[in-house]
C-alpha positions in Angstrom: 3.9 38.1 56.7 1.5 35.5 55.4 0.0 35.9 51.9 -3.7 34.9 51.2 -5.3 34.1 48.1 -8.8 35.4 47.9 -11.3 32.8 46.6 -14.7 34.2 45.3 -17.6 31.7 45.7 -20.2 32.1 43.0 -23.5 30.3 42.4 -23.8 29.6 38.8 -27.0 28.7 37.4 -27.0 26.6 34.3 -29.6 25.7 31.6 -30.2 21.9 30.5 -30.8 20.5 27.1 -34.4 19.8 26.6 -34.1 16.1 26.5 -31.8 13.5 28.1 -28.8 12.3 25.6 -29.9 8.7 24.6 -27.6 6.1 23.8 -27.4 5.0 20.1 -24.4 2.6 19.1 -25.7 1.5 16.0 -25.7 4.6 14.2 -21.9 5.3 13.2 -18.4 4.6 14.5 -17.7 6.9 17.3 -16.0 4.9 20.0 -12.2 5.5 20.1 -10.0 2.3 20.6 -8.2 4.6 23.3 -9.3 3.6 27.0 -8.0 6.8 28.1 -10.5 8.9 26.0 -14.1 8.9 27.8 -16.4 11.1 25.9 -18.7 12.7 28.4 -21.9 12.2 26.0 -21.1 8.9 24.3 -24.0 9.3 21.7 -22.9 12.7 20.8 -19.0 11.9 20.3 -17.4 13.0 17.0 -17.6 10.4 14.6 -15.0 8.8 12.5 -15.1 8.9 8.7 -14.0 5.4 7.2 -12.1 5.2 4.1 -11.0 2.0 2.2 -7.5 2.0 0.5 -5.1 -0.5 -1.0 -2.1 -1.1 1.2 0.4 -2.1 -1.5 -0.3 0.8 -3.8 -1.1 3.5 -1.3 -3.6 6.4 -1.7 -4.4 10.1 -1.2 -7.4 10.8 0.8 -9.2 14.3 1.0 -11.2 14.7 3.9 -14.2 17.0 4.0 -12.4 19.5 6.1 -9.9 19.7 3.2 -7.2 17.9 5.1 -5.2 15.7 3.1 -4.0 12.0 4.2 -1.1 10.7 1.8 -0.5 7.0 2.1 2.8 5.8 0.3 2.8 2.2 -1.1 3.5 -0.2 1.5 2.9 2.2 4.3 1.7 -0.2 6.8 2.8 -3.3 8.8 1.2 -6.0 10.8 2.0 -6.8 14.4 4.9 -8.9 13.5 6.5 -6.2 11.1 5.4 -7.6 8.0 4.1 -5.4 5.0 0.4 -5.4 4.9 -1.0 -6.4 1.5 -4.7 -5.9 0.3 -7.5 -3.5 1.5 -7.3 -1.6 4.9 -9.7 0.4 6.5 -8.6 3.8 7.7 -10.7 5.6 10.3 -10.1 9.3 10.6 -11.9 12.3 12.5 -10.8 15.9 13.3 -11.5 18.2 16.3 -10.9 22.1 15.6 -13.1 23.6 18.2 -13.8 23.5 22.1 -17.4 21.8 21.5 -15.3 19.1 19.3 -12.8 18.6 22.0 -15.3 18.6 24.8 -17.5 15.8 23.0 -14.6 13.7 22.0 -13.5 13.5 25.7 -9.8 13.7 24.9 -7.8 15.4 27.8 -5.8 18.4 27.2 -3.8 18.5 30.3 0.1 18.7 29.9 2.9 18.4 32.6 6.1 20.2 31.5 8.8 20.1 34.2 6.3 19.2 36.9 4.1 22.1 36.1 0.5 21.4 34.9 -0.7 23.1 31.7 -3.7 22.8 29.5 -2.7 22.5 25.6 -4.3 25.2 23.5 -5.1 23.5 19.8 -4.9 24.7 16.4 -6.1 21.5 15.0 -6.2 17.8 16.3 -7.0 14.6 14.8 -7.2 10.9 15.3 -6.5 8.2 12.9 -6.6 4.6 13.1 -6.1 1.4 10.5 -7.3 -2.1 10.8 -7.3 -5.2 8.5 -10.3 -7.3 8.8 -10.8 -5.8 12.0 -7.4 -6.2 13.4 -5.1 -3.1 14.1 -2.3 -2.6 11.6 1.0 -0.2 12.4 2.7 2.5 10.5 5.7 1.4 8.5 8.4 3.9 9.7 10.4 3.4 6.3 7.4 4.6 4.3 5.3 6.6 6.9 2.0 8.1 6.1 1.6 11.9 6.1 -1.0 14.2 7.1 -1.7 17.7 5.9 -4.2 19.1 8.6 -6.4 22.0 7.4 -6.0 24.6 10.2 -7.2 28.2 10.6 -4.3 29.3 12.7 -0.9 29.8 11.1 0.9 30.6 14.5 4.6 29.2 14.1 4.9 29.0 18.0 2.7 25.7 18.1 4.3 22.4 18.3 3.1 18.7 17.2 2.3 16.4 20.1 1.2 12.9 20.2 -0.9 11.4 23.0 0.6 8.5 24.9 -2.3 6.5 26.2 -0.2 4.1 28.1 1.0 7.0 30.4 -1.9 9.5 29.8 0.6 12.1 28.6 1.1 14.2 25.4 4.8 13.9 24.1 6.1 16.7 22.2 7.1 15.8 18.7 8.7 18.9 17.4 7.5 21.1 14.5 5.3 20.6 11.6 5.5 22.2 8.3 3.2 25.1 7.5 2.0 25.8 3.9 -0.5 28.4 3.2 -3.4 27.0 1.1 -4.3 30.3 -0.3 -1.0 30.3 -2.3 -2.1 28.9 -5.6 1.4 27.4 -6.6 2.9 24.5 -5.2 6.5 24.9 -4.6 8.7 23.2 -7.4 10.9 20.7 -6.9 14.4 21.0 -8.3 15.8 18.4 -10.4 19.0 18.1 -11.7 19.9 18.7 -15.2 23.2 16.8 -15.1 22.6 13.1 -16.8 24.9 10.4 -15.4 25.4 7.0 -17.4 26.0 4.0 -15.8 29.4 2.8 -17.2 30.1 -0.6 -18.5 32.0 -2.8 -16.5 35.6 -3.4 -18.1 36.4 -6.8 -19.4 40.0 -8.4 -20.1 40.5 -9.5 -23.5 40.5 -13.4 -24.0 43.1 -15.4 -25.8 42.2 -17.2 -28.8 39.2 -14.7 -30.1 39.7 -12.3 -32.8 40.1 -8.7 -31.6 38.9 -5.5 -33.7 40.8 -2.5 -33.3 38.8 0.6 -34.6 38.0 4.0 -33.8 34.3 4.8 -33.4 31.9 7.5 -32.7 30.3 6.6 -29.0 27.8 9.0 -29.0 25.2 6.1 -29.5 26.7 4.2 -26.8 27.5 6.8 -24.0 28.4 4.2 -21.5 31.6 3.6 -23.6 32.5 7.4 -24.3 34.6 7.2 -21.1 37.3 4.7 -21.8 40.5 4.9 -23.8 42.2 2.3 -26.0 39.1 0.1 -26.0 39.0 -2.9 -28.5 36.1 -5.2 -29.5 36.5 -8.9 -29.5 34.1 -11.4 -31.0 32.0 -13.3 -28.6 32.3 -17.2 -28.5 29.0 -17.8 -30.5 29.8 -15.5 -33.2 30.3 -17.7 -36.5 30.1 -15.0 -39.3 33.3 -13.6 -39.1 35.7 -13.7 -42.3 39.3 -12.9 -42.4 38.9 -11.5 -45.7 36.5 -8.6 -44.3 39.3 -7.4 -42.6 41.0 -6.4 -45.6 38.1 -4.5 -47.5 37.1 -0.9 -47.3 34.4 0.3 -45.3 32.4 3.5 -45.7 30.9 3.5 -42.3 31.0 1.6 -39.1 28.2 1.3 -36.6 27.8 0.4 -32.8 24.6 -1.0 -31.9 23.2 -2.3 -28.6 21.8 -5.7 -28.3 19.3 -7.4 -25.8 22.4 -9.3 -24.1 24.3 -7.5 -21.3 27.6 -6.1 -22.5 27.2 -7.5 -25.9 27.3 -4.9 -29.0 26.5 -5.5 -32.6 29.4 -4.1 -34.6 28.3 -3.3 -38.3 30.4 -2.4 -41.4 29.0 -0.9 -44.3 30.0 0.2 -48.0 28.1 0.9 -51.3 28.1 -3.1 -52.0 27.6 -4.8 -48.7 26.9 -4.5 -44.7 28.5 -7.1 -42.5 27.9 -7.3 -38.7 29.4 -9.2 -35.7 28.6 -9.6 -32.3 31.3 -8.2 -30.1 32.2 -7.2 -26.5 34.3 -4.2 -25.5 37.6 -5.4 -23.8 41.2 -4.3 -22.6 44.6 -5.5 -22.7 47.4 -5.0 -20.4 47.7 -1.8 -18.6 44.6 -0.6 -20.5 42.5 -2.8 -18.5 43.9 -1.2 -15.1 43.3 2.3 -16.2 39.9 1.4 -17.6 38.8 -0.3 -14.1 39.9 3.0 -12.2 37.8 5.0 -14.6 34.8 2.7 -14.0 35.2 2.9 -10.3 35.3 6.6 -10.3 32.3 7.1 -12.8 30.4 4.3 -10.9 30.7 6.2 -7.7 29.3 9.5 -9.4 26.4 7.3 -10.9 25.4 5.8 -7.8 25.4 9.2 -6.1 23.5 10.8 -8.9 21.2 7.9 -8.9 20.3 8.4 -5.1 19.5 11.9 -5.6 17.3 11.1 -8.5 15.4 8.9 -6.4 15.0 11.5 -3.6 14.0 13.9 -6.1 11.5 11.7 -7.7 10.0 11.1 -4.3 9.8 15.1 -3.8 8.4 15.1 -7.0 5.6 12.6 -6.7 4.7 14.1 -3.1 4.2 17.5 -4.9 2.1 16.1 -7.6 0.2 14.2 -5.1 -0.3 17.5 -3.2 -1.3 19.4 -6.4 -3.6 16.5 -7.0 -5.2 16.7 -3.9 -5.7 20.3 -3.8 -7.2 20.1 -7.0 -9.7 17.4 -5.7 -10.5 20.0 -2.8 -11.5 22.7 -5.1 -13.6 20.3 -7.5 -15.3 19.3 -4.2 -16.2 22.5 -2.8 -19.8 22.4 -3.3 -20.0 18.9 -1.9 -18.0 19.9 1.0 -20.4 22.9 1.5 -23.3 20.5 1.6 -21.6 18.4 4.1 -20.7 20.9 6.5 -24.3 22.3 6.6 -25.5 19.1 7.1 -23.0 18.6 10.1 -24.0 22.3 11.2 -27.4 21.3 11.1 -27.1 18.2 13.3 -24.9 20.0 15.9 -27.3 23.1 16.0 -30.3 21.1 16.7 -28.5 19.4 19.4 -26.3 22.1 21.1 -28.0 25.4 19.5 -26.9 27.9 22.0 -23.2 26.7 22.1 -23.1 26.4 18.3 -24.5 29.9 18.0 -21.6 31.2 19.8 -19.2 29.2 17.4 -20.4 30.2 14.3 -18.2 33.2 13.9 -15.2 31.3 14.8 -16.1 28.4 12.3 -16.6 30.6 9.6 -13.3 32.3 9.9 -11.7 29.0 9.1 -12.7 29.5 5.3 -10.6 32.7 5.1 -7.5 31.7 6.9 -6.9 28.1 5.5 -3.1 26.3 6.0 -2.1 23.2 5.9 -0.1 21.9 8.9 1.9 18.9 7.3 3.5 16.0 9.5 4.7 12.5 9.2 3.1 10.0 11.7 5.2 7.1 12.9 2.1 5.9 14.9 -1.5 5.7 14.4 -3.6 7.5 17.2 -4.2 11.0 18.2 -2.1 13.9 17.0 -2.5 17.6 18.1 -1.0 20.9 17.1 -0.9 22.7 20.2 1.1 24.7 22.7 0.8 25.0 26.4 -1.6 27.9 27.6 -0.5 30.1 30.8 -3.6 31.8 32.3 -2.0 35.2 33.4 -3.9 37.5 35.6 -6.5 34.9 36.4 -8.9 35.1 39.3 -9.5 32.0 41.6 -13.2 31.3 41.8 -15.0 28.6 44.0 -18.2 27.8 42.0 -21.5 26.0 43.1 -23.6 24.9 40.2 -27.6 24.9 40.1 -30.3 24.2 37.4 -32.6 26.8 36.2 -35.2 25.6 38.9 -32.3 26.2 41.6 -31.8 22.5 42.4 -28.2 22.0 43.3 -25.9 20.0 40.8 -23.6 18.3 43.2 -22.3 15.5 41.1 -22.1 17.4 37.7 -18.9 16.9 35.8 -18.0 20.5 34.4 -15.7 22.3 32.1 -14.6 25.7 31.5 -14.1 27.5 28.0 -12.4 30.6 27.5 -13.5 32.6 24.6 -10.7 32.8 22.1 -8.7 30.1 23.4 -9.2 26.8 21.7 -9.2 24.5 24.3 -11.5 23.0 27.1 -10.4 23.0 30.9 -11.9 20.4 33.4 -13.2 22.2 36.5 -12.0 20.3 39.7 -13.0 20.9 43.2 -15.4 23.4 41.9 -12.4 25.9 41.5 -11.7 27.7 38.4 -9.2 30.4 37.1 -11.6 33.1 36.0 -9.9 35.4 33.1 -12.4 38.9 33.2 -10.8 39.9 29.8 -12.0 36.9 28.3 -15.5 35.5 28.6 -16.2 32.2 29.9 -18.6 29.3 29.3 -19.2 26.4 31.5 -20.5 22.9 30.1 -21.5 20.0 32.5 -22.8 16.6 32.2 -24.7 14.5 34.9 -27.3 11.7 35.0 -27.2 11.7 31.0 -28.2 15.6 30.8 -26.2 18.1 29.3 -25.7 21.6 31.1 -24.6 24.9 29.8 -23.9 28.5 30.9 -23.2 30.8 27.8 -21.1 33.6 27.3 -24.0 35.9 27.4 -24.7 34.5 30.8 -21.1 35.2 31.7 -21.9 38.8 30.8 -24.8 38.9 33.0 -23.2 37.5 36.0 -21.1 40.7 35.7 -17.5 39.4 36.2 -14.8 41.8 35.4 -11.4 43.0 37.2 -13.4 44.6 40.1 -14.5 41.0 41.2 -11.0 40.6 42.7 -11.6 43.5 45.0 -15.1 42.3 46.2 
């Protein structure tokens, strides 16, 4: 018995913006160097924000959205792999809503195990870097880090990078999620144990006087681990007198000098003070024992030093993140003004569409998290998950404008309410989800057409549509 799929044919009347979209290439940087990205309305493309940083010292950038871009020192290289020095221009933009994704032209289709999906985004960004107009690249030994401000803390999302050569989204695993509403930054645990680099043992030389005394080594902890240590005058010491060894002294002190491995040994009594430049030495089996002690303690020191460097890097990142958060708080008024300006621009251009995104956009203020990840390439990064359209109804569509004129060559897209993605419509066939309102956008001959959620309600689509 053959099964058939019911195709519902509907005629959709769409509205057009009052004016055709005109090209204006001089106003702001909107073009992506990615040839696979083709914005449907180039003059309305999402613009890049430009930042200048010093590549050698690195920098922390706070984007108006609240996102934080952390560039360590020496985080970029040129095409030959040489570390970049001097000023670098960072180009950065973000896409949070279906309208942003639509205007950018970034494809959201994704193939997994031969099955086609669309990616649903929790936040997407594009980042580029150039020096004197020439692209530079990520230094994978010191990669930049992006803390993408997002309204969605769902852990089921993954990190994807858009491979423009193969037109494919590559799954890069998980990102870290940090709730911005938590005021305290996670503390970095620093080890309390202090390891001192031990001094390399030296054998006693023949022909130079040796001084055999017991001293308090608290002021020279690098010597405290050794036993049976003696002091030997260095070759340039000319102040030693044999008579000094027969005199009684009240105090003996060991002081470091600027010369590596050389100390000043001082003897004091009520009448006078004498001092000699000496070096710690060992004789016979004591040298072998001292060398074993040195090797053991030096390994512990090097291990502790490696841990300390990692801890310092973590602490530095935590401090920079705290500083970035402070900058965000300090700039809230400025950000609000900037958002209002952007909102006004979008509202004037795409009035009805923007009205329907207002509630979604406002929700971001109350649900602010960071999705943090390091990048090994400049380009487009997306926090996504494949979207499966369950219980959808296949419908064949024909589009007409408000005057009833057929729009045969229109490029159309569908947006499902509460799903942060944009589906391109191919062969005039869509998958309709009655439980989710749908919006249609289209572009032809430089004009933008739309079919709103209210229009969807008026069309009367429901579960019963499948039975008609």
